[in-house]
N, CA and C atoms as a LAMMPS dump frame, in Angstrom:
ITEM: TIMESTEP
0
ITEM: NUMBER OF ATOMS
276
ITEM: BOX BOUNDS ff ff ff
-5.0000000000000000e+02 5.0000000000000000e+02
-5.0000000000000000e+02 5.0000000000000000e+02
-5.0000000000000000e+02 5.0000000000000000e+02
ITEM: ATOMS id mol type element x y z
1 1 1 N -9.078 -13.767 -5.044
2 1 2 C -7.864 -13.503 -4.293
3 1 3 C -8.208 -13.354 -2.813
4 2 1 N -7.319 -13.834 -1.981
5 2 2 C -7.5 -13.69 -0.543
6 2 3 C -6.97 -12.321 -0.113
7 3 1 N -7.341 -11.849 1.093
8 3 2 C -6.821 -10.556 1.563
9 3 3 C -5.297 -10.51 1.631
10 4 1 N -4.67 -11.648 1.921
11 4 2 C -3.213 -11.663 2.007
12 4 3 C -2.555 -11.665 0.624
13 5 1 N -3.303 -12.027 -0.417
14 5 2 C -2.793 -11.887 -1.781
15 5 3 C -2.883 -10.437 -2.252
16 6 1 N -3.897 -9.726 -1.788
17 6 2 C -4.111 -8.338 -2.206
18 6 3 C -3.096 -7.414 -1.536
19 7 1 N -2.964 -7.514 -0.209
20 7 2 C -2.01 -6.672 0.533
21 7 3 C -0.677 -7.402 0.545
22 8 1 N 0.304 -6.867 -0.17
23 8 2 C 1.596 -7.536 -0.245
24 8 3 C 2.503 -7.169 0.92
25 9 1 N 2.676 -5.872 1.173
26 9 2 C 3.539 -5.438 2.285
27 9 3 C 3.288 -3.965 2.562
28 10 1 N 3.556 -3.522 3.791
29 10 2 C 3.47 -2.081 4.06
30 10 3 C 4.695 -1.364 3.497
31 11 1 N 4.518 -0.129 3.11
32 11 2 C 5.617 0.7 2.617
33 11 3 C 5.993 1.664 3.728
34 12 1 N 7.213 1.569 4.24
35 12 2 C 7.661 2.422 5.33
36 12 3 C 8.785 3.322 4.861
37 13 1 N 8.473 4.613 4.734
38 13 2 C 9.448 5.633 4.397
39 13 3 C 9.209 6.812 5.333
40 14 1 N 10.023 7.832 5.227
41 14 2 C 9.816 9.028 6.055
42 14 3 C 8.461 9.658 5.765
43 15 1 N 8.083 9.705 4.501
44 15 2 C 6.808 10.302 4.119
45 15 3 C 5.639 9.504 4.685
46 16 1 N 5.693 8.173 4.587
47 16 2 C 4.564 7.368 5.055
48 16 3 C 4.44 7.381 6.573
49 17 1 N 5.563 7.452 7.285
50 17 2 C 5.497 7.558 8.75
51 17 3 C 4.864 8.886 9.148
52 18 1 N 5.184 9.951 8.424
53 18 2 C 4.567 11.254 8.68
54 18 3 C 3.057 11.18 8.431
55 19 1 N 2.643 10.53 7.342
56 19 2 C 1.213 10.383 7.055
57 19 3 C 0.508 9.559 8.126
58 20 1 N 1.176 8.534 8.651
59 20 2 C 0.577 7.728 9.715
60 20 3 C 0.339 8.554 10.969
61 21 1 N 1.309 9.367 11.331
62 21 2 C 1.21 10.143 12.57
63 21 3 C 0.225 11.298 12.467
64 22 1 N 0.178 11.971 11.332
65 22 2 C -0.639 13.17 11.195
66 22 3 C -2.036 12.914 10.654
67 23 1 N -2.168 12.015 9.667
68 23 2 C -3.436 11.863 8.957
69 23 3 C -4.078 10.485 9.075
70 24 1 N -3.504 9.578 9.872
71 24 2 C -4 8.198 9.983
72 24 3 C -4.094 7.53 8.614
73 25 1 N -3.091 7.76 7.771
74 25 2 C -3.043 7.181 6.434
75 25 3 C -1.87 6.211 6.36
76 26 1 N -2.163 4.987 5.958
77 26 2 C -1.154 3.941 5.855
78 26 3 C -0.938 3.599 4.392
79 27 1 N 0.287 3.203 4.058
80 27 2 C 0.645 2.931 2.682
81 27 3 C 1.031 1.462 2.538
82 28 1 N 0.47 0.809 1.508
83 28 2 C 0.732 -0.603 1.271
84 28 3 C 1.082 -0.822 -0.191
85 29 1 N 1.923 -1.83 -0.437
86 29 2 C 2.106 -2.32 -1.797
87 29 3 C 1.041 -3.386 -1.994
88 30 1 N 0.263 -3.268 -3.059
89 30 2 C -0.864 -4.165 -3.285
90 30 3 C -0.713 -4.878 -4.634
91 31 1 N -1.558 -5.863 -4.853
92 31 2 C -1.559 -6.618 -6.103
93 31 3 C -1.919 -5.671 -7.245
94 32 1 N -1.229 -5.751 -8.386
95 32 2 C -1.475 -4.804 -9.477
96 32 3 C -2.893 -4.803 -10.03
97 33 1 N -3.613 -5.903 -9.923
98 33 2 C -4.969 -5.928 -10.465
99 33 3 C -6.039 -5.66 -9.41
100 34 1 N -5.645 -5.363 -8.175
101 34 2 C -6.615 -5.098 -7.108
102 34 3 C -7.205 -3.702 -7.276
103 35 1 N -8.516 -3.585 -7.023
104 35 2 C -9.149 -2.271 -7.088
105 35 3 C -9.362 -1.721 -5.685
106 36 1 N -9.902 -0.514 -5.574
107 36 2 C -10.035 0.159 -4.283
108 36 3 C -10.949 -0.602 -3.325
109 37 1 N -12.031 -1.166 -3.839
110 37 2 C -12.953 -1.911 -2.995
111 37 3 C -12.289 -3.154 -2.411
112 38 1 N -11.527 -3.864 -3.214
113 38 2 C -10.827 -5.045 -2.732
114 38 3 C -9.782 -4.682 -1.685
115 39 1 N -9.07 -3.572 -1.891
116 39 2 C -8.062 -3.135 -0.929
117 39 3 C -8.74 -2.773 0.391
118 40 1 N -9.859 -2.061 0.324
119 40 2 C -10.585 -1.67 1.535
120 40 3 C -11.032 -2.897 2.32
121 41 1 N -11.635 -3.872 1.651
122 41 2 C -12.101 -5.077 2.33
123 41 3 C -10.944 -5.881 2.909
124 42 1 N -9.814 -5.931 2.207
125 42 2 C -8.655 -6.674 2.693
126 42 3 C -8.072 -6.043 3.948
127 43 1 N -7.932 -4.717 3.962
128 43 2 C -7.383 -4.03 5.135
129 43 3 C -8.328 -4.183 6.322
130 44 1 N -9.628 -4.051 6.091
131 44 2 C -10.592 -4.193 7.181
132 44 3 C -10.592 -5.605 7.757
133 45 1 N -10.425 -6.617 6.922
134 45 2 C -10.446 -7.985 7.43
135 45 3 C -9.128 -8.379 8.102
136 46 1 N -8 -7.916 7.589
137 46 2 C -6.707 -8.289 8.167
138 46 3 C -6.454 -7.557 9.479
139 47 1 N -6.675 -6.237 9.498
140 47 2 C -6.288 -5.423 10.653
141 47 3 C -7.445 -5.075 11.578
142 48 1 N -8.686 -5.448 11.239
143 48 2 C -9.87 -5.2 12.079
144 48 3 C -10.045 -3.716 12.384
145 49 1 N -10.011 -2.883 11.345
146 49 2 C -10.217 -1.438 11.453
147 49 3 C -11.248 -1.016 10.417
148 50 1 N -11.747 0.211 10.53
149 50 2 C -12.677 0.775 9.551
150 50 3 C -11.904 1.718 8.637
151 51 1 N -12.065 1.538 7.341
152 51 2 C -11.366 2.347 6.341
153 51 3 C -12.301 3.446 5.863
154 52 1 N -11.794 4.694 5.844
155 52 2 C -12.574 5.825 5.349
156 52 3 C -12.375 6.053 3.864
157 53 1 N -11.122 5.929 3.394
158 53 2 C -10.82 6.264 2.001
159 53 3 C -9.617 5.456 1.525
160 54 1 N -9.62 5.115 0.243
161 54 2 C -8.497 4.422 -0.383
162 54 3 C -8.129 5.161 -1.657
163 55 1 N -6.843 5.432 -1.829
164 55 2 C -6.327 6.02 -3.077
165 55 3 C -5.228 5.092 -3.586
166 56 1 N -5.28 4.773 -4.866
167 56 2 C -4.279 3.881 -5.44
168 56 3 C -3.512 4.589 -6.546
169 57 1 N -2.307 4.107 -6.779
170 57 2 C -1.515 4.629 -7.882
171 57 3 C -0.59 3.537 -8.403
172 58 1 N -0.388 3.537 -9.713
173 58 2 C 0.53 2.603 -10.346
174 58 3 C 1.903 3.244 -10.411
175 59 1 N 2.918 2.521 -9.927
176 59 2 C 4.289 3.017 -9.931
177 59 3 C 5.077 2.269 -11.002
178 60 1 N 5.731 3.011 -11.856
179 60 2 C 6.511 2.405 -12.927
180 60 3 C 7.842 1.918 -12.385
181 61 1 N 8.356 0.862 -13.013
182 61 2 C 9.66 0.339 -12.634
183 61 3 C 10.772 1.301 -13.026
184 62 1 N 11.83 1.292 -12.252
185 62 2 C 12.948 2.189 -12.525
186 62 3 C 13.972 1.516 -13.442
187 63 1 N 14.675 2.338 -14.177
188 63 2 C 15.732 1.854 -15.068
189 63 3 C 16.991 1.63 -14.228
190 64 1 N 17.599 0.466 -14.382
191 64 2 C 18.79 0.114 -13.616
192 64 3 C 19.882 -0.416 -14.535
193 65 1 N 21.109 -0.15 -14.138
194 65 2 C 22.243 -0.7 -14.876
195 65 3 C 22.574 -2.072 -14.313
196 66 1 N 22.837 -3.012 -15.181
197 66 2 C 23.29 -4.34 -14.771
198 66 3 C 24.591 -4.649 -15.503
199 67 1 N 25.188 -5.785 -15.196
200 67 2 C 26.419 -6.109 -15.916
201 67 3 C 26.158 -6.441 -17.358
202 68 1 N 24.929 -6.792 -17.671
203 68 2 C 24.597 -7.161 -19.041
204 68 3 C 24.008 -6.011 -19.847
205 69 1 N 23.892 -4.845 -19.259
206 69 2 C 23.334 -3.697 -19.971
207 69 3 C 22.32 -2.97 -19.108
208 70 1 N 21.233 -2.568 -19.709
209 70 2 C 20.187 -1.827 -19.016
210 70 3 C 19.016 -2.749 -18.733
211 71 1 N 18.48 -2.658 -17.514
212 71 2 C 17.306 -3.436 -17.148
213 71 3 C 16.312 -2.552 -16.417
214 72 1 N 15.177 -3.101 -16.083
215 72 2 C 14.141 -2.356 -15.389
216 72 3 C 13.642 -3.156 -14.193
217 73 1 N 13.321 -2.464 -13.097
218 73 2 C 12.671 -3.126 -11.98
219 73 3 C 11.192 -3.293 -12.321
220 74 1 N 10.501 -4.096 -11.564
221 74 2 C 9.11 -4.413 -11.87
222 74 3 C 8.19 -3.231 -11.566
223 75 1 N 7.105 -3.108 -12.337
224 75 2 C 6.048 -2.157 -12.03
225 75 3 C 5.274 -2.674 -10.83
226 76 1 N 4.703 -1.77 -10.023
227 76 2 C 3.953 -2.19 -8.854
228 76 3 C 2.871 -1.17 -8.539
229 77 1 N 1.971 -1.51 -7.636
230 77 2 C 0.846 -0.65 -7.304
231 77 3 C 0.897 -0.313 -5.824
232 78 1 N 0.625 0.968 -5.517
233 78 2 C 0.654 1.463 -4.149
234 78 3 C -0.746 1.92 -3.767
235 79 1 N -1.117 1.704 -2.492
236 79 2 C -2.422 2.133 -1.994
237 79 3 C -2.238 2.956 -0.728
238 80 1 N -2.838 4.147 -0.705
239 80 2 C -2.9 4.977 0.492
240 80 3 C -4.248 4.71 1.148
241 81 1 N -4.24 4.196 2.377
242 81 2 C -5.464 3.814 3.079
243 81 3 C -5.643 4.741 4.272
244 82 1 N -6.727 5.527 4.264
245 82 2 C -7.035 6.436 5.368
246 82 3 C -8.072 5.778 6.252
247 83 1 N -7.779 5.754 7.549
248 83 2 C -8.681 5.123 8.508
249 83 3 C -9.635 6.142 9.12
250 84 1 N -10.702 5.626 9.724
251 84 2 C -11.653 6.471 10.446
252 84 3 C -10.917 7.08 11.638
253 85 1 N -11.287 8.302 12.011
254 85 2 C -10.615 9.015 13.106
255 85 3 C -10.626 8.184 14.382
256 86 1 N -9.487 8.147 15.053
257 86 2 C -9.368 7.436 16.319
258 86 3 C -8.88 6.008 16.19
259 87 1 N -8.754 5.484 14.979
260 87 2 C -8.267 4.122 14.801
261 87 3 C -6.856 4.124 14.259
262 88 1 N -6.132 3.062 14.578
263 88 2 C -4.769 2.936 14.079
264 88 3 C -4.435 1.461 13.908
265 89 1 N -3.394 1.198 13.156
266 89 2 C -2.898 -0.159 12.949
267 89 3 C -1.622 -0.299 13.761
268 90 1 N -1.615 -1.243 14.693
269 90 2 C -0.442 -1.453 15.539
270 90 3 C 0.588 -2.292 14.807
271 91 1 N 1.854 -1.994 15.025
272 91 2 C 2.913 -2.79 14.46
273 91 3 C 3.403 -2.33 13.104
274 92 1 N 2.806 -1.288 12.552
275 92 2 C 3.27 -0.761 11.263
276 92 3 C 3.789 0.637 11.49
């Protein structure tokens, strides 16, 4: 997998913006089969920063009502990426 296949998109919420400002931690939606080492290498190659720590978690899909009954959104994987002190990712 290429780095752009591993990192799908940044997750921007109130919580993640707070983590960016206070702890230099960025949140990304990543490929479900990607591991921490792959996420670290992908972030370092795409954004040209040094990664200190990566934490991942699997998020279950939510139950939703549709016109045809009950359905579920897709499962996905989230990665919290902490950068070395003094570095940041511009544009996120």
